[in-house]
GULO-691976 format. One record per atom (N, C-alpha, C): chain; residue number from 1; y, z, x; residue in three letters. Coordinates in Angstrom, 3 decimals. Atoms other than C-alpha are relative to their C-alpha. Layout:
! GULO-691976
<atom chain="A" resi="NUM" c2="Y" c3="Z" c1="X" resn="ALA"/>
...
//
This chain:
! GULO-691976
<atom chain="A" resi="1" c2="-0.993" c3="0.530" c1="1.353" resn="MET"/>
<atom chain="A" resi="1" c2="-6.729" c3="14.342" c1="24.849" resn="MET"/>
<atom chain="A" resi="1" c2="-0.183" c3="-1.671" c1="0.414" resn="MET"/>
<atom chain="A" resi="2" c2="-0.241" c3="1.495" c1="-0.358" resn="LYS"/>
<atom chain="A" resi="2" c2="-6.338" c3="10.974" c1="26.642" resn="LYS"/>
<atom chain="A" resi="2" c2="-2.228" c3="-1.024" c1="-0.797" resn="LYS"/>
<atom chain="A" resi="3" c2="1.195" c3="-0.293" c1="0.723" resn="LYS"/>
<atom chain="A" resi="3" c2="-10.320" c3="10.684" c1="25.349" resn="LYS"/>
<atom chain="A" resi="3" c2="0.173" c3="-0.658" c1="-1.347" resn="LYS"/>
<atom chain="A" resi="4" c2="0.292" c3="0.407" c1="0.897" resn="ILE"/>
<atom chain="A" resi="4" c2="-10.030" c3="11.394" c1="22.274" resn="ILE"/>
<atom chain="A" resi="4" c2="1.067" c3="-0.715" c1="-1.149" resn="ILE"/>
<atom chain="A" resi="5" c2="-0.756" c3="1.131" c1="1.356" resn="VAL"/>
<atom chain="A" resi="5" c2="-6.701" c3="8.858" c1="21.163" resn="VAL"/>
<atom chain="A" resi="5" c2="-0.866" c3="-1.291" c1="0.203" resn="VAL"/>
<atom chain="A" resi="6" c2="0.216" c3="0.727" c1="0.350" resn="LEU"/>
<atom chain="A" resi="6" c2="-8.815" c3="6.314" c1="22.911" resn="LEU"/>
<atom chain="A" resi="6" c2="-0.881" c3="-0.466" c1="-1.410" resn="LEU"/>
<atom chain="A" resi="7" c2="0.722" c3="-0.154" c1="0.848" resn="ILE"/>
<atom chain="A" resi="7" c2="-11.868" c3="6.925" c1="20.318" resn="ILE"/>
<atom chain="A" resi="7" c2="0.850" c3="0.478" c1="-1.799" resn="ILE"/>
<atom chain="A" resi="8" c2="-1.369" c3="-0.163" c1="0.659" resn="ILE"/>
<atom chain="A" resi="8" c2="-8.628" c3="7.186" c1="17.973" resn="ILE"/>
<atom chain="A" resi="8" c2="0.488" c3="-1.950" c1="-0.715" resn="ILE"/>
<atom chain="A" resi="9" c2="-0.664" c3="2.126" c1="-0.125" resn="ILE"/>
<atom chain="A" resi="9" c2="-7.595" c3="3.368" c1="18.335" resn="ILE"/>
<atom chain="A" resi="9" c2="-1.291" c3="-0.340" c1="-0.120" resn="ILE"/>
<atom chain="A" resi="10" c2="0.977" c3="0.528" c1="0.003" resn="PHE"/>
<atom chain="A" resi="10" c2="-11.420" c3="2.325" c1="18.732" resn="PHE"/>
<atom chain="A" resi="10" c2="-0.605" c3="0.344" c1="-1.461" resn="PHE"/>
<atom chain="A" resi="11" c2="0.375" c3="0.597" c1="1.118" resn="LEU"/>
<atom chain="A" resi="11" c2="-11.861" c3="2.980" c1="14.934" resn="LEU"/>
<atom chain="A" resi="11" c2="1.016" c3="0.231" c1="-0.852" resn="LEU"/>
<atom chain="A" resi="12" c2="-1.142" c3="0.791" c1="0.634" resn="MET"/>
<atom chain="A" resi="12" c2="-8.331" c3="1.958" c1="13.859" resn="MET"/>
<atom chain="A" resi="12" c2="-0.291" c3="-0.995" c1="-0.123" resn="MET"/>
<atom chain="A" resi="13" c2="0.527" c3="1.363" c1="-0.171" resn="ILE"/>
<atom chain="A" resi="13" c2="-9.845" c3="-1.054" c1="15.127" resn="ILE"/>
<atom chain="A" resi="13" c2="-0.848" c3="-0.336" c1="-1.053" resn="ILE"/>
<atom chain="A" resi="14" c2="0.495" c3="0.646" c1="1.769" resn="LEU"/>
<atom chain="A" resi="14" c2="-12.644" c3="-1.393" c1="12.446" resn="LEU"/>
<atom chain="A" resi="14" c2="-0.331" c3="1.074" c1="-0.447" resn="LEU"/>
<atom chain="A" resi="15" c2="-0.039" c3="-0.456" c1="1.573" resn="CYS"/>
<atom chain="A" resi="15" c2="-11.763" c3="0.443" c1="10.090" resn="CYS"/>
<atom chain="A" resi="15" c2="1.283" c3="0.121" c1="-0.836" resn="CYS"/>
<atom chain="A" resi="16" c2="-1.605" c3="0.041" c1="0.816" resn="PRO"/>
<atom chain="A" resi="16" c2="-8.144" c3="-0.958" c1="9.177" resn="PRO"/>
<atom chain="A" resi="16" c2="0.763" c3="0.765" c1="-1.268" resn="PRO"/>
<atom chain="A" resi="17" c2="-0.863" c3="-1.231" c1="1.269" resn="ALA"/>
<atom chain="A" resi="17" c2="-8.425" c3="0.631" c1="5.465" resn="ALA"/>
<atom chain="A" resi="17" c2="0.249" c3="0.746" c1="0.248" resn="ALA"/>
<atom chain="A" resi="18" c2="-0.496" c3="-0.759" c1="0.008" resn="LEU"/>
<atom chain="A" resi="18" c2="-8.664" c3="3.575" c1="6.619" resn="LEU"/>
<atom chain="A" resi="18" c2="0.640" c3="0.667" c1="0.137" resn="LEU"/>
<atom chain="A" resi="19" c2="-1.162" c3="-0.860" c1="-1.054" resn="VAL"/>
<atom chain="A" resi="19" c2="-5.400" c3="3.892" c1="8.596" resn="VAL"/>
<atom chain="A" resi="19" c2="1.508" c3="-0.765" c1="-1.040" resn="VAL"/>
<atom chain="A" resi="20" c2="-0.009" c3="1.021" c1="-0.006" resn="CYS"/>
<atom chain="A" resi="20" c2="-3.586" c3="1.537" c1="6.646" resn="CYS"/>
<atom chain="A" resi="20" c2="0.605" c3="0.425" c1="-1.479" resn="CYS"/>
<atom chain="A" resi="21" c2="-0.367" c3="0.531" c1="1.431" resn="SER"/>
<atom chain="A" resi="21" c2="-1.241" c3="0.923" c1="3.094" resn="SER"/>
<atom chain="A" resi="21" c2="0.574" c3="-0.591" c1="-0.639" resn="SER"/>
<atom chain="A" resi="22" c2="-0.769" c3="0.809" c1="0.082" resn="TRP"/>
<atom chain="A" resi="22" c2="0.339" c3="-1.328" c1="0.996" resn="TRP"/>
<atom chain="A" resi="22" c2="1.486" c3="0.368" c1="-0.348" resn="TRP"/>
<atom chain="A" resi="23" c2="-1.294" c3="-0.034" c1="0.680" resn="ASP"/>
<atom chain="A" resi="23" c2="3.820" c3="-1.277" c1="0.446" resn="ASP"/>
<atom chain="A" resi="23" c2="0.612" c3="-0.957" c1="-0.740" resn="ASP"/>
<atom chain="A" resi="24" c2="-1.101" c3="1.262" c1="1.239" resn="GLY"/>
<atom chain="A" resi="24" c2="6.148" c3="-3.278" c1="-2.366" resn="GLY"/>
<atom chain="A" resi="24" c2="1.326" c3="0.492" c1="-0.273" resn="GLY"/>
<atom chain="A" resi="25" c2="-1.502" c3="0.407" c1="0.539" resn="TYR"/>
<atom chain="A" resi="25" c2="9.492" c3="-3.455" c1="-3.521" resn="TYR"/>
<atom chain="A" resi="25" c2="-0.251" c3="-0.121" c1="-1.248" resn="TYR"/>
<atom chain="A" resi="26" c2="-0.156" c3="0.301" c1="1.786" resn="ASP"/>
<atom chain="A" resi="26" c2="10.029" c3="-2.440" c1="-7.134" resn="ASP"/>
<atom chain="A" resi="26" c2="1.385" c3="-0.710" c1="-0.648" resn="ASP"/>
<atom chain="A" resi="27" c2="-1.609" c3="0.311" c1="0.495" resn="TYR"/>
<atom chain="A" resi="27" c2="13.695" c3="-4.403" c1="-8.411" resn="TYR"/>
<atom chain="A" resi="27" c2="0.344" c3="1.134" c1="-0.739" resn="TYR"/>
<atom chain="A" resi="28" c2="-1.064" c3="-0.742" c1="1.501" resn="ASP"/>
<atom chain="A" resi="28" c2="13.748" c3="-2.113" c1="-11.694" resn="ASP"/>
<atom chain="A" resi="28" c2="0.223" c3="1.192" c1="0.891" resn="ASP"/>
<atom chain="A" resi="29" c2="-0.494" c3="-1.518" c1="-0.338" resn="THR"/>
<atom chain="A" resi="29" c2="13.906" c3="0.945" c1="-9.962" resn="THR"/>
<atom chain="A" resi="29" c2="0.717" c3="0.197" c1="1.307" resn="THR"/>
<atom chain="A" resi="30" c2="-0.246" c3="0.114" c1="-1.867" resn="ASP"/>
<atom chain="A" resi="30" c2="15.359" c3="-0.679" c1="-6.239" resn="ASP"/>
<atom chain="A" resi="30" c2="-0.774" c3="1.047" c1="0.755" resn="ASP"/>
<atom chain="A" resi="31" c2="0.440" c3="-0.770" c1="-0.791" resn="ASP"/>
<atom chain="A" resi="31" c2="13.434" c3="1.182" c1="-4.483" resn="ASP"/>
<atom chain="A" resi="31" c2="-1.585" c3="-0.724" c1="0.656" resn="ASP"/>
<atom chain="A" resi="32" c2="1.898" c3="0.438" c1="-0.563" resn="TYR"/>
<atom chain="A" resi="32" c2="9.258" c3="0.931" c1="-2.725" resn="TYR"/>
<atom chain="A" resi="32" c2="-0.712" c3="0.622" c1="-1.014" resn="TYR"/>
<atom chain="A" resi="33" c2="0.641" c3="-0.813" c1="0.983" resn="ILE"/>
<atom chain="A" resi="33" c2="6.181" c3="1.849" c1="-4.264" resn="ILE"/>
<atom chain="A" resi="33" c2="-0.926" c3="0.083" c1="1.484" resn="ILE"/>
<atom chain="A" resi="34" c2="1.272" c3="-0.279" c1="-0.126" resn="GLU"/>
<atom chain="A" resi="34" c2="2.518" c3="2.680" c1="-2.112" resn="GLU"/>
<atom chain="A" resi="34" c2="-0.789" c3="-0.732" c1="-0.519" resn="GLU"/>
<atom chain="A" resi="35" c2="0.742" c3="-0.272" c1="0.065" resn="PHE"/>
<atom chain="A" resi="35" c2="-0.538" c3="1.504" c1="-2.322" resn="PHE"/>
<atom chain="A" resi="35" c2="-0.465" c3="0.860" c1="0.949" resn="PHE"/>
<atom chain="A" resi="36" c2="0.425" c3="-0.434" c1="-0.662" resn="ASP"/>
<atom chain="A" resi="36" c2="-2.718" c3="4.017" c1="-0.887" resn="ASP"/>
<atom chain="A" resi="36" c2="-1.466" c3="-0.675" c1="0.810" resn="ASP"/>
<atom chain="A" resi="37" c2="0.327" c3="0.378" c1="0.173" resn="HIS"/>
<atom chain="A" resi="37" c2="-5.348" c3="2.138" c1="-1.117" resn="HIS"/>
<atom chain="A" resi="37" c2="0.057" c3="-1.331" c1="-0.402" resn="HIS"/>
<atom chain="A" resi="38" c2="-0.215" c3="1.144" c1="-0.177" resn="PRO"/>
<atom chain="A" resi="38" c2="-4.875" c3="-1.423" c1="-0.451" resn="PRO"/>
<atom chain="A" resi="38" c2="-1.171" c3="-1.208" c1="-0.526" resn="PRO"/>
<atom chain="A" resi="39" c2="1.353" c3="1.448" c1="0.002" resn="PHE"/>
<atom chain="A" resi="39" c2="-8.460" c3="-3.762" c1="-0.872" resn="PHE"/>
<atom chain="A" resi="39" c2="-0.396" c3="0.609" c1="-1.432" resn="PHE"/>
<atom chain="A" resi="40" c2="0.023" c3="-0.460" c1="1.621" resn="SER"/>
<atom chain="A" resi="40" c2="-8.152" c3="-1.723" c1="-4.449" resn="SER"/>
<atom chain="A" resi="40" c2="0.488" c3="-0.947" c1="-0.898" resn="SER"/>
<atom chain="A" resi="41" c2="-1.397" c3="0.799" c1="0.843" resn="VAL"/>
<atom chain="A" resi="41" c2="-5.778" c3="-3.717" c1="-5.421" resn="VAL"/>
<atom chain="A" resi="41" c2="-0.371" c3="-1.142" c1="-0.454" resn="VAL"/>
<atom chain="A" resi="42" c2="0.473" c3="0.953" c1="0.475" resn="LYS"/>
<atom chain="A" resi="42" c2="-7.111" c3="-6.069" c1="-7.720" resn="LYS"/>
<atom chain="A" resi="42" c2="0.125" c3="-0.374" c1="-1.902" resn="LYS"/>
<atom chain="A" resi="43" c2="-0.982" c3="-0.184" c1="1.468" resn="SER"/>
<atom chain="A" resi="43" c2="-6.266" c3="-6.772" c1="-11.651" resn="SER"/>
<atom chain="A" resi="43" c2="-1.736" c3="0.351" c1="-0.737" resn="SER"/>
<atom chain="A" resi="44" c2="0.975" c3="-0.324" c1="0.457" resn="GLY"/>
<atom chain="A" resi="44" c2="-8.213" c3="-4.696" c1="-14.025" resn="GLY"/>
<atom chain="A" resi="44" c2="-0.059" c3="1.859" c1="0.514" resn="GLY"/>
<atom chain="A" resi="45" c2="0.930" c3="-1.441" c1="-1.421" resn="ASN"/>
<atom chain="A" resi="45" c2="-8.759" c3="-1.612" c1="-10.859" resn="ASN"/>
<atom chain="A" resi="45" c2="1.178" c3="1.088" c1="-1.191" resn="ASN"/>
<atom chain="A" resi="46" c2="-0.314" c3="-0.583" c1="0.745" resn="ASP"/>
<atom chain="A" resi="46" c2="-7.259" c3="1.780" c1="-12.837" resn="ASP"/>
<atom chain="A" resi="46" c2="0.304" c3="0.884" c1="1.746" resn="ASP"/>
<atom chain="A" resi="47" c2="-0.831" c3="-0.519" c1="-1.057" resn="LEU"/>
<atom chain="A" resi="47" c2="-5.090" c3="2.887" c1="-9.340" resn="LEU"/>
<atom chain="A" resi="47" c2="1.003" c3="0.890" c1="-0.185" resn="LEU"/>
<atom chain="A" resi="48" c2="-1.300" c3="-0.542" c1="-0.755" resn="GLU"/>
<atom chain="A" resi="48" c2="-2.377" c3="5.308" c1="-7.859" resn="GLU"/>
<atom chain="A" resi="48" c2="0.879" c3="-0.536" c1="1.077" resn="GLU"/>
<atom chain="A" resi="49" c2="-1.725" c3="-0.257" c1="-0.840" resn="ILE"/>
<atom chain="A" resi="49" c2="1.017" c3="5.073" c1="-6.485" resn="ILE"/>
<atom chain="A" resi="49" c2="0.290" c3="0.907" c1="0.380" resn="ILE"/>
<atom chain="A" resi="50" c2="-1.065" c3="-1.239" c1="-0.146" resn="TYR"/>
<atom chain="A" resi="50" c2="3.378" c3="6.761" c1="-4.594" resn="TYR"/>
<atom chain="A" resi="50" c2="1.275" c3="-1.090" c1="-0.774" resn="TYR"/>
<atom chain="A" resi="51" c2="-1.435" c3="0.739" c1="0.129" resn="ASP"/>
<atom chain="A" resi="51" c2="6.757" c3="5.740" c1="-5.962" resn="ASP"/>
<atom chain="A" resi="51" c2="1.148" c3="0.739" c1="1.020" resn="ASP"/>
<atom chain="A" resi="52" c2="-1.641" c3="-0.358" c1="-0.328" resn="TYR"/>
<atom chain="A" resi="52" c2="10.086" c3="6.726" c1="-3.904" resn="TYR"/>
<atom chain="A" resi="52" c2="1.012" c3="-0.270" c1="-0.686" resn="TYR"/>
<atom chain="A" resi="53" c2="-1.237" c3="-0.431" c1="0.671" resn="SER"/>
<atom chain="A" resi="53" c2="12.476" c3="6.793" c1="-6.408" resn="SER"/>
<atom chain="A" resi="53" c2="-0.267" c3="1.090" c1="-0.734" resn="SER"/>
<atom chain="A" resi="54" c2="-0.395" c3="-0.883" c1="0.824" resn="ASP"/>
<atom chain="A" resi="54" c2="11.059" c3="9.357" c1="-8.246" resn="ASP"/>
<atom chain="A" resi="54" c2="-0.773" c3="1.033" c1="1.269" resn="ASP"/>
<atom chain="A" resi="55" c2="-0.623" c3="-0.182" c1="-0.740" resn="GLU"/>
<atom chain="A" resi="55" c2="9.448" c3="10.956" c1="-5.417" resn="GLU"/>
<atom chain="A" resi="55" c2="-1.670" c3="0.350" c1="-0.229" resn="GLU"/>
<atom chain="A" resi="56" c2="1.366" c3="-0.313" c1="0.837" resn="THR"/>
<atom chain="A" resi="56" c2="5.582" c3="10.775" c1="-6.974" resn="THR"/>
<atom chain="A" resi="56" c2="-0.891" c3="-1.039" c1="-0.455" resn="THR"/>
<atom chain="A" resi="57" c2="0.985" c3="0.771" c1="0.340" resn="TYR"/>
<atom chain="A" resi="57" c2="2.395" c3="9.819" c1="-7.905" resn="TYR"/>
<atom chain="A" resi="57" c2="0.112" c3="-0.436" c1="-0.921" resn="TYR"/>
<atom chain="A" resi="58" c2="0.439" c3="-0.001" c1="1.201" resn="HIS"/>
<atom chain="A" resi="58" c2="1.558" c3="7.579" c1="-10.733" resn="HIS"/>
<atom chain="A" resi="58" c2="-1.221" c3="-0.801" c1="-0.043" resn="HIS"/>
<atom chain="A" resi="59" c2="1.353" c3="0.683" c1="0.514" resn="ASP"/>
<atom chain="A" resi="59" c2="-1.650" c3="6.085" c1="-12.159" resn="ASP"/>
<atom chain="A" resi="59" c2="0.520" c3="-0.942" c1="-0.439" resn="ASP"/>
<atom chain="A" resi="60" c2="-0.372" c3="1.176" c1="0.532" resn="VAL"/>
<atom chain="A" resi="60" c2="-1.099" c3="2.205" c1="-13.067" resn="VAL"/>
<atom chain="A" resi="60" c2="-1.724" c3="-1.061" c1="0.165" resn="VAL"/>
<atom chain="A" resi="61" c2="1.406" c3="1.475" c1="-0.264" resn="TYR"/>
<atom chain="A" resi="61" c2="-3.552" c3="-0.744" c1="-13.978" resn="TYR"/>
<atom chain="A" resi="61" c2="-0.089" c3="-0.680" c1="0.453" resn="TYR"/>
<atom chain="A" resi="62" c2="-0.398" c3="1.803" c1="-0.490" resn="VAL"/>
<atom chain="A" resi="62" c2="-3.186" c3="-3.875" c1="-12.389" resn="VAL"/>
<atom chain="A" resi="62" c2="0.108" c3="-0.924" c1="-1.430" resn="VAL"/>
<atom chain="A" resi="63" c2="0.277" c3="0.612" c1="1.233" resn="ILE"/>
<atom chain="A" resi="63" c2="-3.049" c3="-6.081" c1="-14.951" resn="ILE"/>
<atom chain="A" resi="63" c2="0.076" c3="-1.745" c1="0.853" resn="ILE"/>
<atom chain="A" resi="64" c2="-0.595" c3="1.016" c1="-0.545" resn="SER"/>
<atom chain="A" resi="64" c2="-1.940" c3="-9.079" c1="-12.404" resn="SER"/>
<atom chain="A" resi="64" c2="-0.294" c3="-0.548" c1="0.969" resn="SER"/>
<atom chain="A" resi="65" c2="-0.284" c3="0.454" c1="-2.020" resn="VAL"/>
<atom chain="A" resi="65" c2="-2.196" c3="-10.377" c1="-8.448" resn="VAL"/>
<atom chain="A" resi="65" c2="0.421" c3="-1.111" c1="-0.405" resn="VAL"/>
<atom chain="A" resi="66" c2="-0.603" c3="0.874" c1="0.258" resn="LYS"/>
<atom chain="A" resi="66" c2="0.074" c3="-13.140" c1="-7.874" resn="LYS"/>
<atom chain="A" resi="66" c2="-0.344" c3="-0.599" c1="1.763" resn="LYS"/>
<atom chain="A" resi="67" c2="-0.773" c3="0.747" c1="-1.083" resn="ARG"/>
<atom chain="A" resi="67" c2="-0.026" c3="-15.121" c1="-4.627" resn="ARG"/>
<atom chain="A" resi="67" c2="0.219" c3="-0.810" c1="0.373" resn="ARG"/>
<atom chain="A" resi="68" c2="-1.597" c3="0.898" c1="-0.434" resn="ASN"/>
<atom chain="A" resi="68" c2="2.530" c3="-17.696" c1="-3.801" resn="ASN"/>
<atom chain="A" resi="68" c2="0.942" c3="0.268" c1="0.708" resn="ASN"/>
<atom chain="A" resi="69" c2="-1.003" c3="-0.644" c1="-1.310" resn="GLY"/>
<atom chain="A" resi="69" c2="3.585" c3="-17.099" c1="-0.597" resn="GLY"/>
<atom chain="A" resi="69" c2="0.262" c3="1.402" c1="-0.038" resn="GLY"/>
<atom chain="A" resi="70" c2="0.355" c3="-0.740" c1="0.185" resn="THR"/>
<atom chain="A" resi="70" c2="4.544" c3="-13.894" c1="-1.850" resn="THR"/>
<atom chain="A" resi="70" c2="-0.883" c3="0.792" c1="-1.090" resn="THR"/>
<atom chain="A" resi="71" c2="1.199" c3="0.236" c1="0.347" resn="VAL"/>
<atom chain="A" resi="71" c2="2.294" c3="-11.756" c1="-3.474" resn="VAL"/>
<atom chain="A" resi="71" c2="0.754" c3="1.223" c1="-0.988" resn="VAL"/>
<atom chain="A" resi="72" c2="-0.641" c3="-1.191" c1="0.812" resn="VAL"/>
<atom chain="A" resi="72" c2="3.648" c3="-9.953" c1="-6.498" resn="VAL"/>
<atom chain="A" resi="72" c2="-1.575" c3="0.675" c1="-1.255" resn="VAL"/>
<atom chain="A" resi="73" c2="1.238" c3="-0.653" c1="1.253" resn="ILE"/>
<atom chain="A" resi="73" c2="1.654" c3="-7.100" c1="-9.071" resn="ILE"/>
<atom chain="A" resi="73" c2="0.184" c3="0.103" c1="-1.146" resn="ILE"/>
<atom chain="A" resi="74" c2="-0.207" c3="-0.937" c1="1.666" resn="GLU"/>
<atom chain="A" resi="74" c2="1.813" c3="-6.605" c1="-12.714" resn="GLU"/>
<atom chain="A" resi="74" c2="-0.814" c3="1.177" c1="0.411" resn="GLU"/>
<atom chain="A" resi="75" c2="1.415" c3="-1.010" c1="0.380" resn="VAL"/>
<atom chain="A" resi="75" c2="0.779" c3="-3.207" c1="-13.251" resn="VAL"/>
<atom chain="A" resi="75" c2="0.848" c3="0.503" c1="-1.049" resn="VAL"/>
<atom chain="A" resi="76" c2="-0.317" c3="-1.307" c1="0.577" resn="PHE"/>
<atom chain="A" resi="76" c2="1.002" c3="-0.426" c1="-15.934" resn="PHE"/>
<atom chain="A" resi="76" c2="-0.134" c3="0.807" c1="-0.311" resn="PHE"/>
<atom chain="A" resi="77" c2="-0.108" c3="-1.892" c1="-0.785" resn="ASP"/>
<atom chain="A" resi="77" c2="2.377" c3="2.997" c1="-15.353" resn="ASP"/>
<atom chain="A" resi="77" c2="-0.439" c3="0.694" c1="-1.068" resn="ASP"/>
<atom chain="A" resi="78" c2="0.351" c3="-0.998" c1="0.625" resn="HIS"/>
<atom chain="A" resi="78" c2="0.155" c3="5.366" c1="-17.072" resn="HIS"/>
<atom chain="A" resi="78" c2="1.064" c3="1.532" c1="-0.596" resn="HIS"/>
<atom chain="A" resi="79" c2="-0.289" c3="-0.706" c1="-0.182" resn="ASP"/>
<atom chain="A" resi="79" c2="2.365" c3="7.823" c1="-16.918" resn="ASP"/>
<atom chain="A" resi="79" c2="2.037" c3="0.126" c1="-0.791" resn="ASP"/>
<atom chain="A" resi="80" c2="-1.265" c3="-0.473" c1="0.731" resn="THR"/>
<atom chain="A" resi="80" c2="5.893" c3="6.473" c1="-17.936" resn="THR"/>
<atom chain="A" resi="80" c2="-0.150" c3="-0.757" c1="-1.616" resn="THR"/>
<atom chain="A" resi="81" c2="0.296" c3="0.423" c1="0.967" resn="GLY"/>
<atom chain="A" resi="81" c2="4.287" c3="4.138" c1="-20.306" resn="GLY"/>
<atom chain="A" resi="81" c2="0.495" c3="-1.999" c1="0.291" resn="GLY"/>
<atom chain="A" resi="82" c2="-0.828" c3="1.184" c1="-0.942" resn="ASP"/>
<atom chain="A" resi="82" c2="6.496" c3="0.828" c1="-18.413" resn="ASP"/>
<atom chain="A" resi="82" c2="-0.741" c3="-0.612" c1="0.589" resn="ASP"/>
<atom chain="A" resi="83" c2="0.523" c3="1.535" c1="-0.960" resn="TYR"/>
<atom chain="A" resi="83" c2="5.173" c3="-2.428" c1="-17.097" resn="TYR"/>
<atom chain="A" resi="83" c2="1.014" c3="-0.497" c1="0.985" resn="TYR"/>
<atom chain="A" resi="84" c2="-0.924" c3="0.336" c1="-0.700" resn="ARG"/>
<atom chain="A" resi="84" c2="6.490" c3="-2.764" c1="-14.120" resn="ARG"/>
<atom chain="A" resi="84" c2="-1.165" c3="-1.071" c1="1.637" resn="ARG"/>
<atom chain="A" resi="85" c2="0.316" c3="1.650" c1="-0.335" resn="THR"/>
<atom chain="A" resi="85" c2="6.269" c3="-6.019" c1="-11.636" resn="THR"/>
<atom chain="A" resi="85" c2="0.306" c3="0.905" c1="1.491" resn="THR"/>
<atom chain="A" resi="86" c2="0.271" c3="-0.206" c1="-1.383" resn="PHE"/>
<atom chain="A" resi="86" c2="5.929" c3="-5.561" c1="-7.615" resn="PHE"/>
<atom chain="A" resi="86" c2="-0.185" c3="-0.459" c1="1.248" resn="PHE"/>
<atom chain="A" resi="87" c2="-0.104" c3="1.781" c1="-1.580" resn="GLU"/>
<atom chain="A" resi="87" c2="7.099" c3="-7.885" c1="-4.327" resn="GLU"/>
<atom chain="A" resi="87" c2="-1.138" c3="0.903" c1="0.703" resn="GLU"/>
<atom chain="A" resi="88" c2="0.733" c3="-0.745" c1="-1.652" resn="MET"/>
<atom chain="A" resi="88" c2="4.502" c3="-6.598" c1="-1.455" resn="MET"/>
<atom chain="A" resi="88" c2="0.079" c3="-0.709" c1="0.424" resn="MET"/>
<atom chain="A" resi="89" c2="0.151" c3="0.999" c1="-1.620" resn="MET"/>
<atom chain="A" resi="89" c2="4.627" c3="-7.200" c1="1.995" resn="MET"/>
<atom chain="A" resi="89" c2="-1.144" c3="-1.032" c1="0.258" resn="MET"/>
<atom chain="A" resi="90" c2="1.332" c3="1.163" c1="-0.730" resn="ASP"/>
<atom chain="A" resi="90" c2="2.218" c3="-9.749" c1="3.460" resn="ASP"/>
<atom chain="A" resi="90" c2="-0.729" c3="1.445" c1="0.801" resn="ASP"/>
<atom chain="A" resi="91" c2="0.738" c3="-1.128" c1="-0.485" resn="GLU"/>
<atom chain="A" resi="91" c2="-0.858" c3="-7.960" c1="3.913" resn="GLU"/>
<atom chain="A" resi="91" c2="-0.290" c3="-0.099" c1="1.358" resn="GLU"/>
<atom chain="A" resi="92" c2="-0.168" c3="0.053" c1="-1.623" resn="ILE"/>
<atom chain="A" resi="92" c2="-1.498" c3="-8.883" c1="7.375" resn="ILE"/>
<atom chain="A" resi="92" c2="1.225" c3="0.721" c1="0.550" resn="ILE"/>
<atom chain="A" resi="93" c2="-1.442" c3="-1.516" c1="-0.902" resn="LYS"/>
<atom chain="A" resi="93" c2="2.349" c3="-6.724" c1="8.790" resn="LYS"/>
<atom chain="A" resi="93" c2="-0.637" c3="0.560" c1="-0.679" resn="LYS"/>
<atom chain="A" resi="94" c2="0.256" c3="-1.381" c1="0.951" resn="ALA"/>
<atom chain="A" resi="94" c2="1.292" c3="-4.067" c1="6.181" resn="ALA"/>
<atom chain="A" resi="94" c2="-0.997" c3="0.343" c1="1.297" resn="ALA"/>
<atom chain="A" resi="95" c2="1.588" c3="-0.654" c1="-0.911" resn="GLN"/>
<atom chain="A" resi="95" c2="-1.918" c3="-3.409" c1="8.363" resn="GLN"/>
<atom chain="A" resi="95" c2="0.857" c3="-0.543" c1="1.450" resn="GLN"/>
<atom chain="A" resi="96" c2="-0.462" c3="0.942" c1="-1.044" resn="GLU"/>
<atom chain="A" resi="96" c2="-0.127" c3="-5.045" c1="11.329" resn="GLU"/>
<atom chain="A" resi="96" c2="1.240" c3="1.873" c1="0.062" resn="GLU"/>
<atom chain="A" resi="97" c2="-0.135" c3="-0.762" c1="-0.519" resn="SER"/>
<atom chain="A" resi="97" c2="2.074" c3="-2.027" c1="11.108" resn="SER"/>
<atom chain="A" resi="97" c2="0.136" c3="1.558" c1="-0.322" resn="SER"/>
<atom chain="A" resi="98" c2="0.778" c3="-1.044" c1="0.024" resn="ALA"/>
<atom chain="A" resi="98" c2="0.565" c3="0.765" c1="10.248" resn="ALA"/>
<atom chain="A" resi="98" c2="-0.709" c3="0.403" c1="0.991" resn="ALA"/>
<atom chain="A" resi="99" c2="1.017" c3="-0.701" c1="-1.231" resn="PHE"/>
<atom chain="A" resi="99" c2="-1.456" c3="0.653" c1="13.162" resn="PHE"/>
<atom chain="A" resi="99" c2="0.853" c3="0.173" c1="1.174" resn="PHE"/>
<atom chain="A" resi="100" c2="-1.024" c3="-0.454" c1="-1.309" resn="LEU"/>
<atom chain="A" resi="100" c2="1.178" c3="0.262" c1="15.204" resn="LEU"/>
<atom chain="A" resi="100" c2="0.695" c3="0.983" c1="-0.253" resn="LEU"/>
<atom chain="A" resi="101" c2="-0.268" c3="-1.601" c1="0.634" resn="LEU"/>
<atom chain="A" resi="101" c2="2.347" c3="3.720" c1="13.403" resn="LEU"/>
<atom chain="A" resi="101" c2="-0.584" c3="0.541" c1="0.409" resn="LEU"/>
<atom chain="A" resi="102" c2="0.834" c3="-0.699" c1="0.011" resn="LYS"/>
<atom chain="A" resi="102" c2="-0.570" c3="4.809" c1="13.948" resn="LYS"/>
<atom chain="A" resi="102" c2="0.108" c3="0.570" c1="1.876" resn="LYS"/>
<atom chain="A" resi="103" c2="-0.567" c3="-0.017" c1="-1.413" resn="LEU"/>
<atom chain="A" resi="103" c2="-0.243" c3="4.320" c1="17.827" resn="LEU"/>
<atom chain="A" resi="103" c2="0.873" c3="0.128" c1="-0.172" resn="LEU"/>
<atom chain="A" resi="104" c2="-1.159" c3="-0.667" c1="-0.783" resn="LYS"/>
<atom chain="A" resi="104" c2="3.245" c3="5.213" c1="18.480" resn="LYS"/>
<atom chain="A" resi="104" c2="-0.779" c3="1.820" c1="-1.303" resn="LYS"/>
<atom chain="A" resi="105" c2="-0.265" c3="-1.009" c1="-0.358" resn="ASP"/>
<atom chain="A" resi="105" c2="2.527" c3="8.596" c1="17.004" resn="ASP"/>
<atom chain="A" resi="105" c2="-0.903" c3="0.632" c1="0.404" resn="ASP"/>
<atom chain="A" resi="106" c2="0.939" c3="-0.516" c1="-0.681" resn="HIS"/>
<atom chain="A" resi="106" c2="-0.929" c3="9.200" c1="19.090" resn="HIS"/>
<atom chain="A" resi="106" c2="0.109" c3="-0.097" c1="1.732" resn="HIS"/>
<atom chain="A" resi="107" c2="-0.467" c3="0.434" c1="-1.340" resn="ALA"/>
<atom chain="A" resi="107" c2="0.526" c3="8.061" c1="21.768" resn="ALA"/>
<atom chain="A" resi="107" c2="0.803" c3="1.032" c1="1.086" resn="ALA"/>
//
């Protein structure tokens, strides 16, 4: 069992994109959202987010990503027809949080 945990930890260190998501906050819905593939969040991409306000996945088109201390992402939500703005958690903190959570789950 200890060997499996060490292998998992080793893989998480080598492949952080596989174990993390990127969390943000939507002030319009007063709830959190999550990008499952944080390294794909670029202007012009169609992505899927998980919206905690209605507990469903939404297909969104990324309009812009602005990094001025805080990362702000503007998207068009194909499912609702709304333009939405997300304030994202710092990418490094998000990766560290996901990594620590995975370690805790496997300890």
